[in-house]
N, C-alpha and C positions, 0 to 999 in steps of 0.2 A: 465462457470461452468457446470460440469457434473451433470445431474439430472437423477438418474438411477432407481427411483421407485416413484409410485404415492404418497405415504405418505411423501416422501422427497419434491416432487413438491408442495404438499399441505402446508407443514410447511414453505417452502420457499416463497410461494405466500403470506401467512399471514404476514410473516416478512417484505417482500418488500412493502406491502400495507401500512406500517407505514411511508414509505418514498416516495412512488410514488402514483399517482392517479390510481384508479382501472382499468382505460382504457389505462394506459401507454403502448405503444407498446414495446414488447420484441421479439427478434428473436429466433426461435427454429431451432436448427441444428441437423439433424438426419443422421446417417450413413456416417459421413464425412470421406472421404478417400476411400470409397468403390465405385468403378466405377459403373456408371449407377444407383446407389441407393441413392446418396446424395440428401438431401431434406432440403431446407432452406426457412422458411416462417415466416411472422409476425402474432402475435396474441396479443390481449389485455391481460394485466397481470392477470386479474381475471379468464382467461380460462386456466391458466398454468396447473392446476391439472385435467383438463377435456380432455386432449389430449387422443386420442384413443390408442396410443402406446407410452409408456415410458419405456425405457430400458437402459442398460449400454452404448448404442451408442447415447443417447439423451443428448444434451447440450443446454444451453440457453446463449444468449448474450444480455446485456442491453445497448442500445445506449444512449448517453447523449443528453440533450437538446431537447427531443422529446415532443410532445403533445399527449393527449389522442386520440386514434383512433375513427373514426366516427362509431357510432353504429346506427342501423335502427331508434331507438327512443332515443339514448343515455341513454339506460336503462340497468341496470345490474341485472340479476336474483338474487333474494334473498336480494338485498340491500334495504335500507329504502328510503323514499321519499326525505329525506335530502341529502343522498348520491347521489341520482339521480340528484337533483338540483345542487349539487357541480360539478358533472361531466358535466352537461349541460353548466354551466357558464365557466368551465375550457375549454370546447371545443369551446365556443364562442370566447374565447380569443386566440385560437390557430391559426396558419397560414391558416387553412382551415375553420375557423369560420367566424365571422361577422367583416367586416372592421371597423364599428363604435365602436364596443365593444373593439377591439384591441387597438384603439387609446386612450381610456379613462385612466385617472390617478386619484389618490386620490382627487386632487384639482378640476378636470374638472367635477366631478359628486357629489361634496360635497353638493351642493344646493338641489340635488334630494332627499337626506335624509330628509331634512326639509320639502320639499313639500309632500313627501309620508307620513311623520308623521302627518301632518295636515289633509291629506285625511283620515287617520285612525280615527282621532278625529271626523271628519265630519261624517263618517260612524257610529260611536258610537252615536253621537247626533241624527242621523236619525233613530237609533234603527233598522238598516237594517243589519241583520246577514250575508246575502249573500254578500252584499257590503263590510262588515267588513272583511270577510274571504279573499276577493279579495285584499283589501287594505293592510291587514297584509302581504299577499304574496308579494306585491310590496315592502313593507318596508323590508321584509326578503331578497329580492333580492338585495337590496342595501348593506346589511350587507355581504352577500355572495360575491358580486362583489368586495367590498372593501377588503375583506379577500383574494380573489383570486389575486388581484393586489399586495397585500403585500406578498403573498406566492411566486409569481414569482420573487420577489427581495430578497427572503430568510429572510424576516422580521418576519412574523408569518403566521399562517393559521387559517382556520375556527375552527379547533379542539382546538387550543390554545385560541381562543376567547371564545368558549363555556366553556372550562376548567376554564378560568379566572373568568367568571361571576359565574360559579358554586361554585368556592372556595370563592368568595366574599359573596355570599348569605349565605353559611354555616357559614362563619366567622362572619357575622352580625346577625345571629340568634342563638347565643349560648343558649338562653332559650329554643330552640327547639332541637338542636343537642347535647347539653350538659346539659340535664335536671337535672342531679345529682348535678350540681353546682348552679342551680337557682331555686328559688321558683316560684310558679305560678304568672305570671305578668298580669296586666291589659293592655288593648290596649294602654293607655296613657304611661304606664311604658315601654312598648315595644318600643314605638316611641322615648322616651328619651334615652333608651339603644342604639337604632340604631344610633341616632345622636352622642352619646358619642363615640361609636366604629368608626363611620365614621370620626369624628374629629381627633381621635387618628391616624387613617390611613393617613389622610391629613397632619398631623403634621410631620409624618415620610417622606411622599412623597415630601412635600414642606417645609422642615425644614429651608431652607435658604431664603424662599420667604415670601411675605405678606400673611396674613390669607385669603385674598380674591383672591389671585393669581390663584386659581384653578377653578374659575368661568369661563366657556367658553365664549370667546369674541363673538362668533357667535350666542349666544342665542338671541331670540327676546327681545326687550328692556323691555317690561312689565314683562316677565318671569325673566329676568335678575335682574330687580329692586327688585322683590319679593325675589329672591334668596339672593341678597346682604343683604336685610333687615333681613331675617331670620337668616343668619349667624352671623351678628353683634349682633342681639337680643340674640342669644344663649350665647354670652359673657357678657350679661348684659347691652349692649349699646342700650337702647331702651327707649321709652317714658313711663311715669308712668301710664298713663291711656289714654283712647280714646279722652277725652276732650282736652288734650294737643296736640294730633295729629290734631284735628280740628282747634285749635288755629294756629298751624303751617300752615294749609291749608289757613286760612284767611289771614295770614301774606304774604304767597306766592301770593295769589290773589291780594292783595293790591300792592305788588311790580310789578306784571305784569301790572296792570293798570297804574302805574307810568311810566313804560317803554314805554307803548303805548302812553301816553301823550307826552313823550319826543321823540317819533318816533325813538327810538334806536333799530335798527333791531337785533343787536347781543344780547342786553339785553333782548329783547322780547323773542327770541329763548331760552335763558338761563332760564328765568322765567317760560316759558311754560313747559320746562323740569322739573323744580323744582315742579311745580304744579302737573304734572303727577306722579312724584316720591312720592309726599305726598299722592296723591289719592290712589296709590298702597299700601302705608302704612295704610291708612284707611281700605282698603279691607282686609289687613292682620289681622288687629286688630278685624275686624268683622267676620273673618274666611270665607271670600268670595274669590273665585278664580277670580282675576281681569281679567285674560285672558278669562275665560269662561263667565264672566259677560259682557265684551265688545263684545265677539262673539255673545252672545244672543241679545245684543242691535243692533248689525249689522244686524242680521237675522230678528229682529223685524222691523227695518227700511225698509229693502228690501221687506218684506212681505207687509207692508203698502203702500210703494211706488208703488209696482206692482199693488195693488188694485186701487190706484189713476190713474195709467197709463191705466188700463183696463176701468175705468169709462170714461176717456177722449177718448179712442179709440171707445167706444160704441157710443159716440156722434159724431164720425167721424171727430174729431178735433185734434189739436196738442197743446202741452204745451204753445207754443207762442201765442195761441189764448186767453189765460186767464191771468188775473192779478195775482199778488202774493196773494192778499186777496181772490180771487176766488179759487186759488189752495189750500189755507189754509182751505177753506170750505170743499173741497174734502177730504183733509187730516183728518180733524176732524170727518167727516162722516165715513171714513174707520177705524179710530182709535176707534170710538164708537162701530162699528160692530165687 
């Protein structure tokens, strides 16, 4: 295509950036056909309107199947940090990028998302803002990398991901973005409205499936159990009061003891699962986050055990040098402090 003026080059650049990465290589052809004056060279797309000379003898050619050109810092002047990150990840996936990154697929790195999310939660619990900033960046990287892999297969890109969640947020906040249609709502009313809109969306999306079919299979079991219970409770399928839930817990505890007496391994596993499920239900009724409660219990145990370990090391001894009763004394001492 002939590009005969800077304003044309500028308009063309902005248009092409809707379809190509900012650093996508394009070929500039100048003075083609004029002996000793022909000039052909590569530039990244974002530099198209920065050429020193653009006239009626300037044309560009866009090769297919290319990857972004390497920049000193993979940084584009005037771009946002998000765009810079997108370009970095795009380059890492290119032939000149990182061999490990090039080999990754949606499936191969799916566990990383869960791990990074838990590290974000840990940073929040530690109240460490610097660590939280770092861990949020690691989580964002997983979103960008998954989006880049999808873009290479012409499935979707990061912009579509951002647009989708933006649309969803607006759709689920009509009391904010369509104030004329809604009176002022309390926080509890907002929550009920959110669930109502969400359920309507799910019905359309999963109209031929079970009501619970949209719950992700990969969710950690405790979170998944709570999500199941909340969804069915929204349909009215729930206990009448907390006392009934405790009765259910006692029933499951009794069935577990019976399975243990019979030494039925399959039944033991089943009953332990039922007991966990009921305990999550108790947490839900008491408005306690079961995942957070268990996490705090884990941390409390680790802290106390570390103190016991320190006591034993101060005595220049090992755990095996003490009976269970003696270790219990150490434990109670650390618990007291």
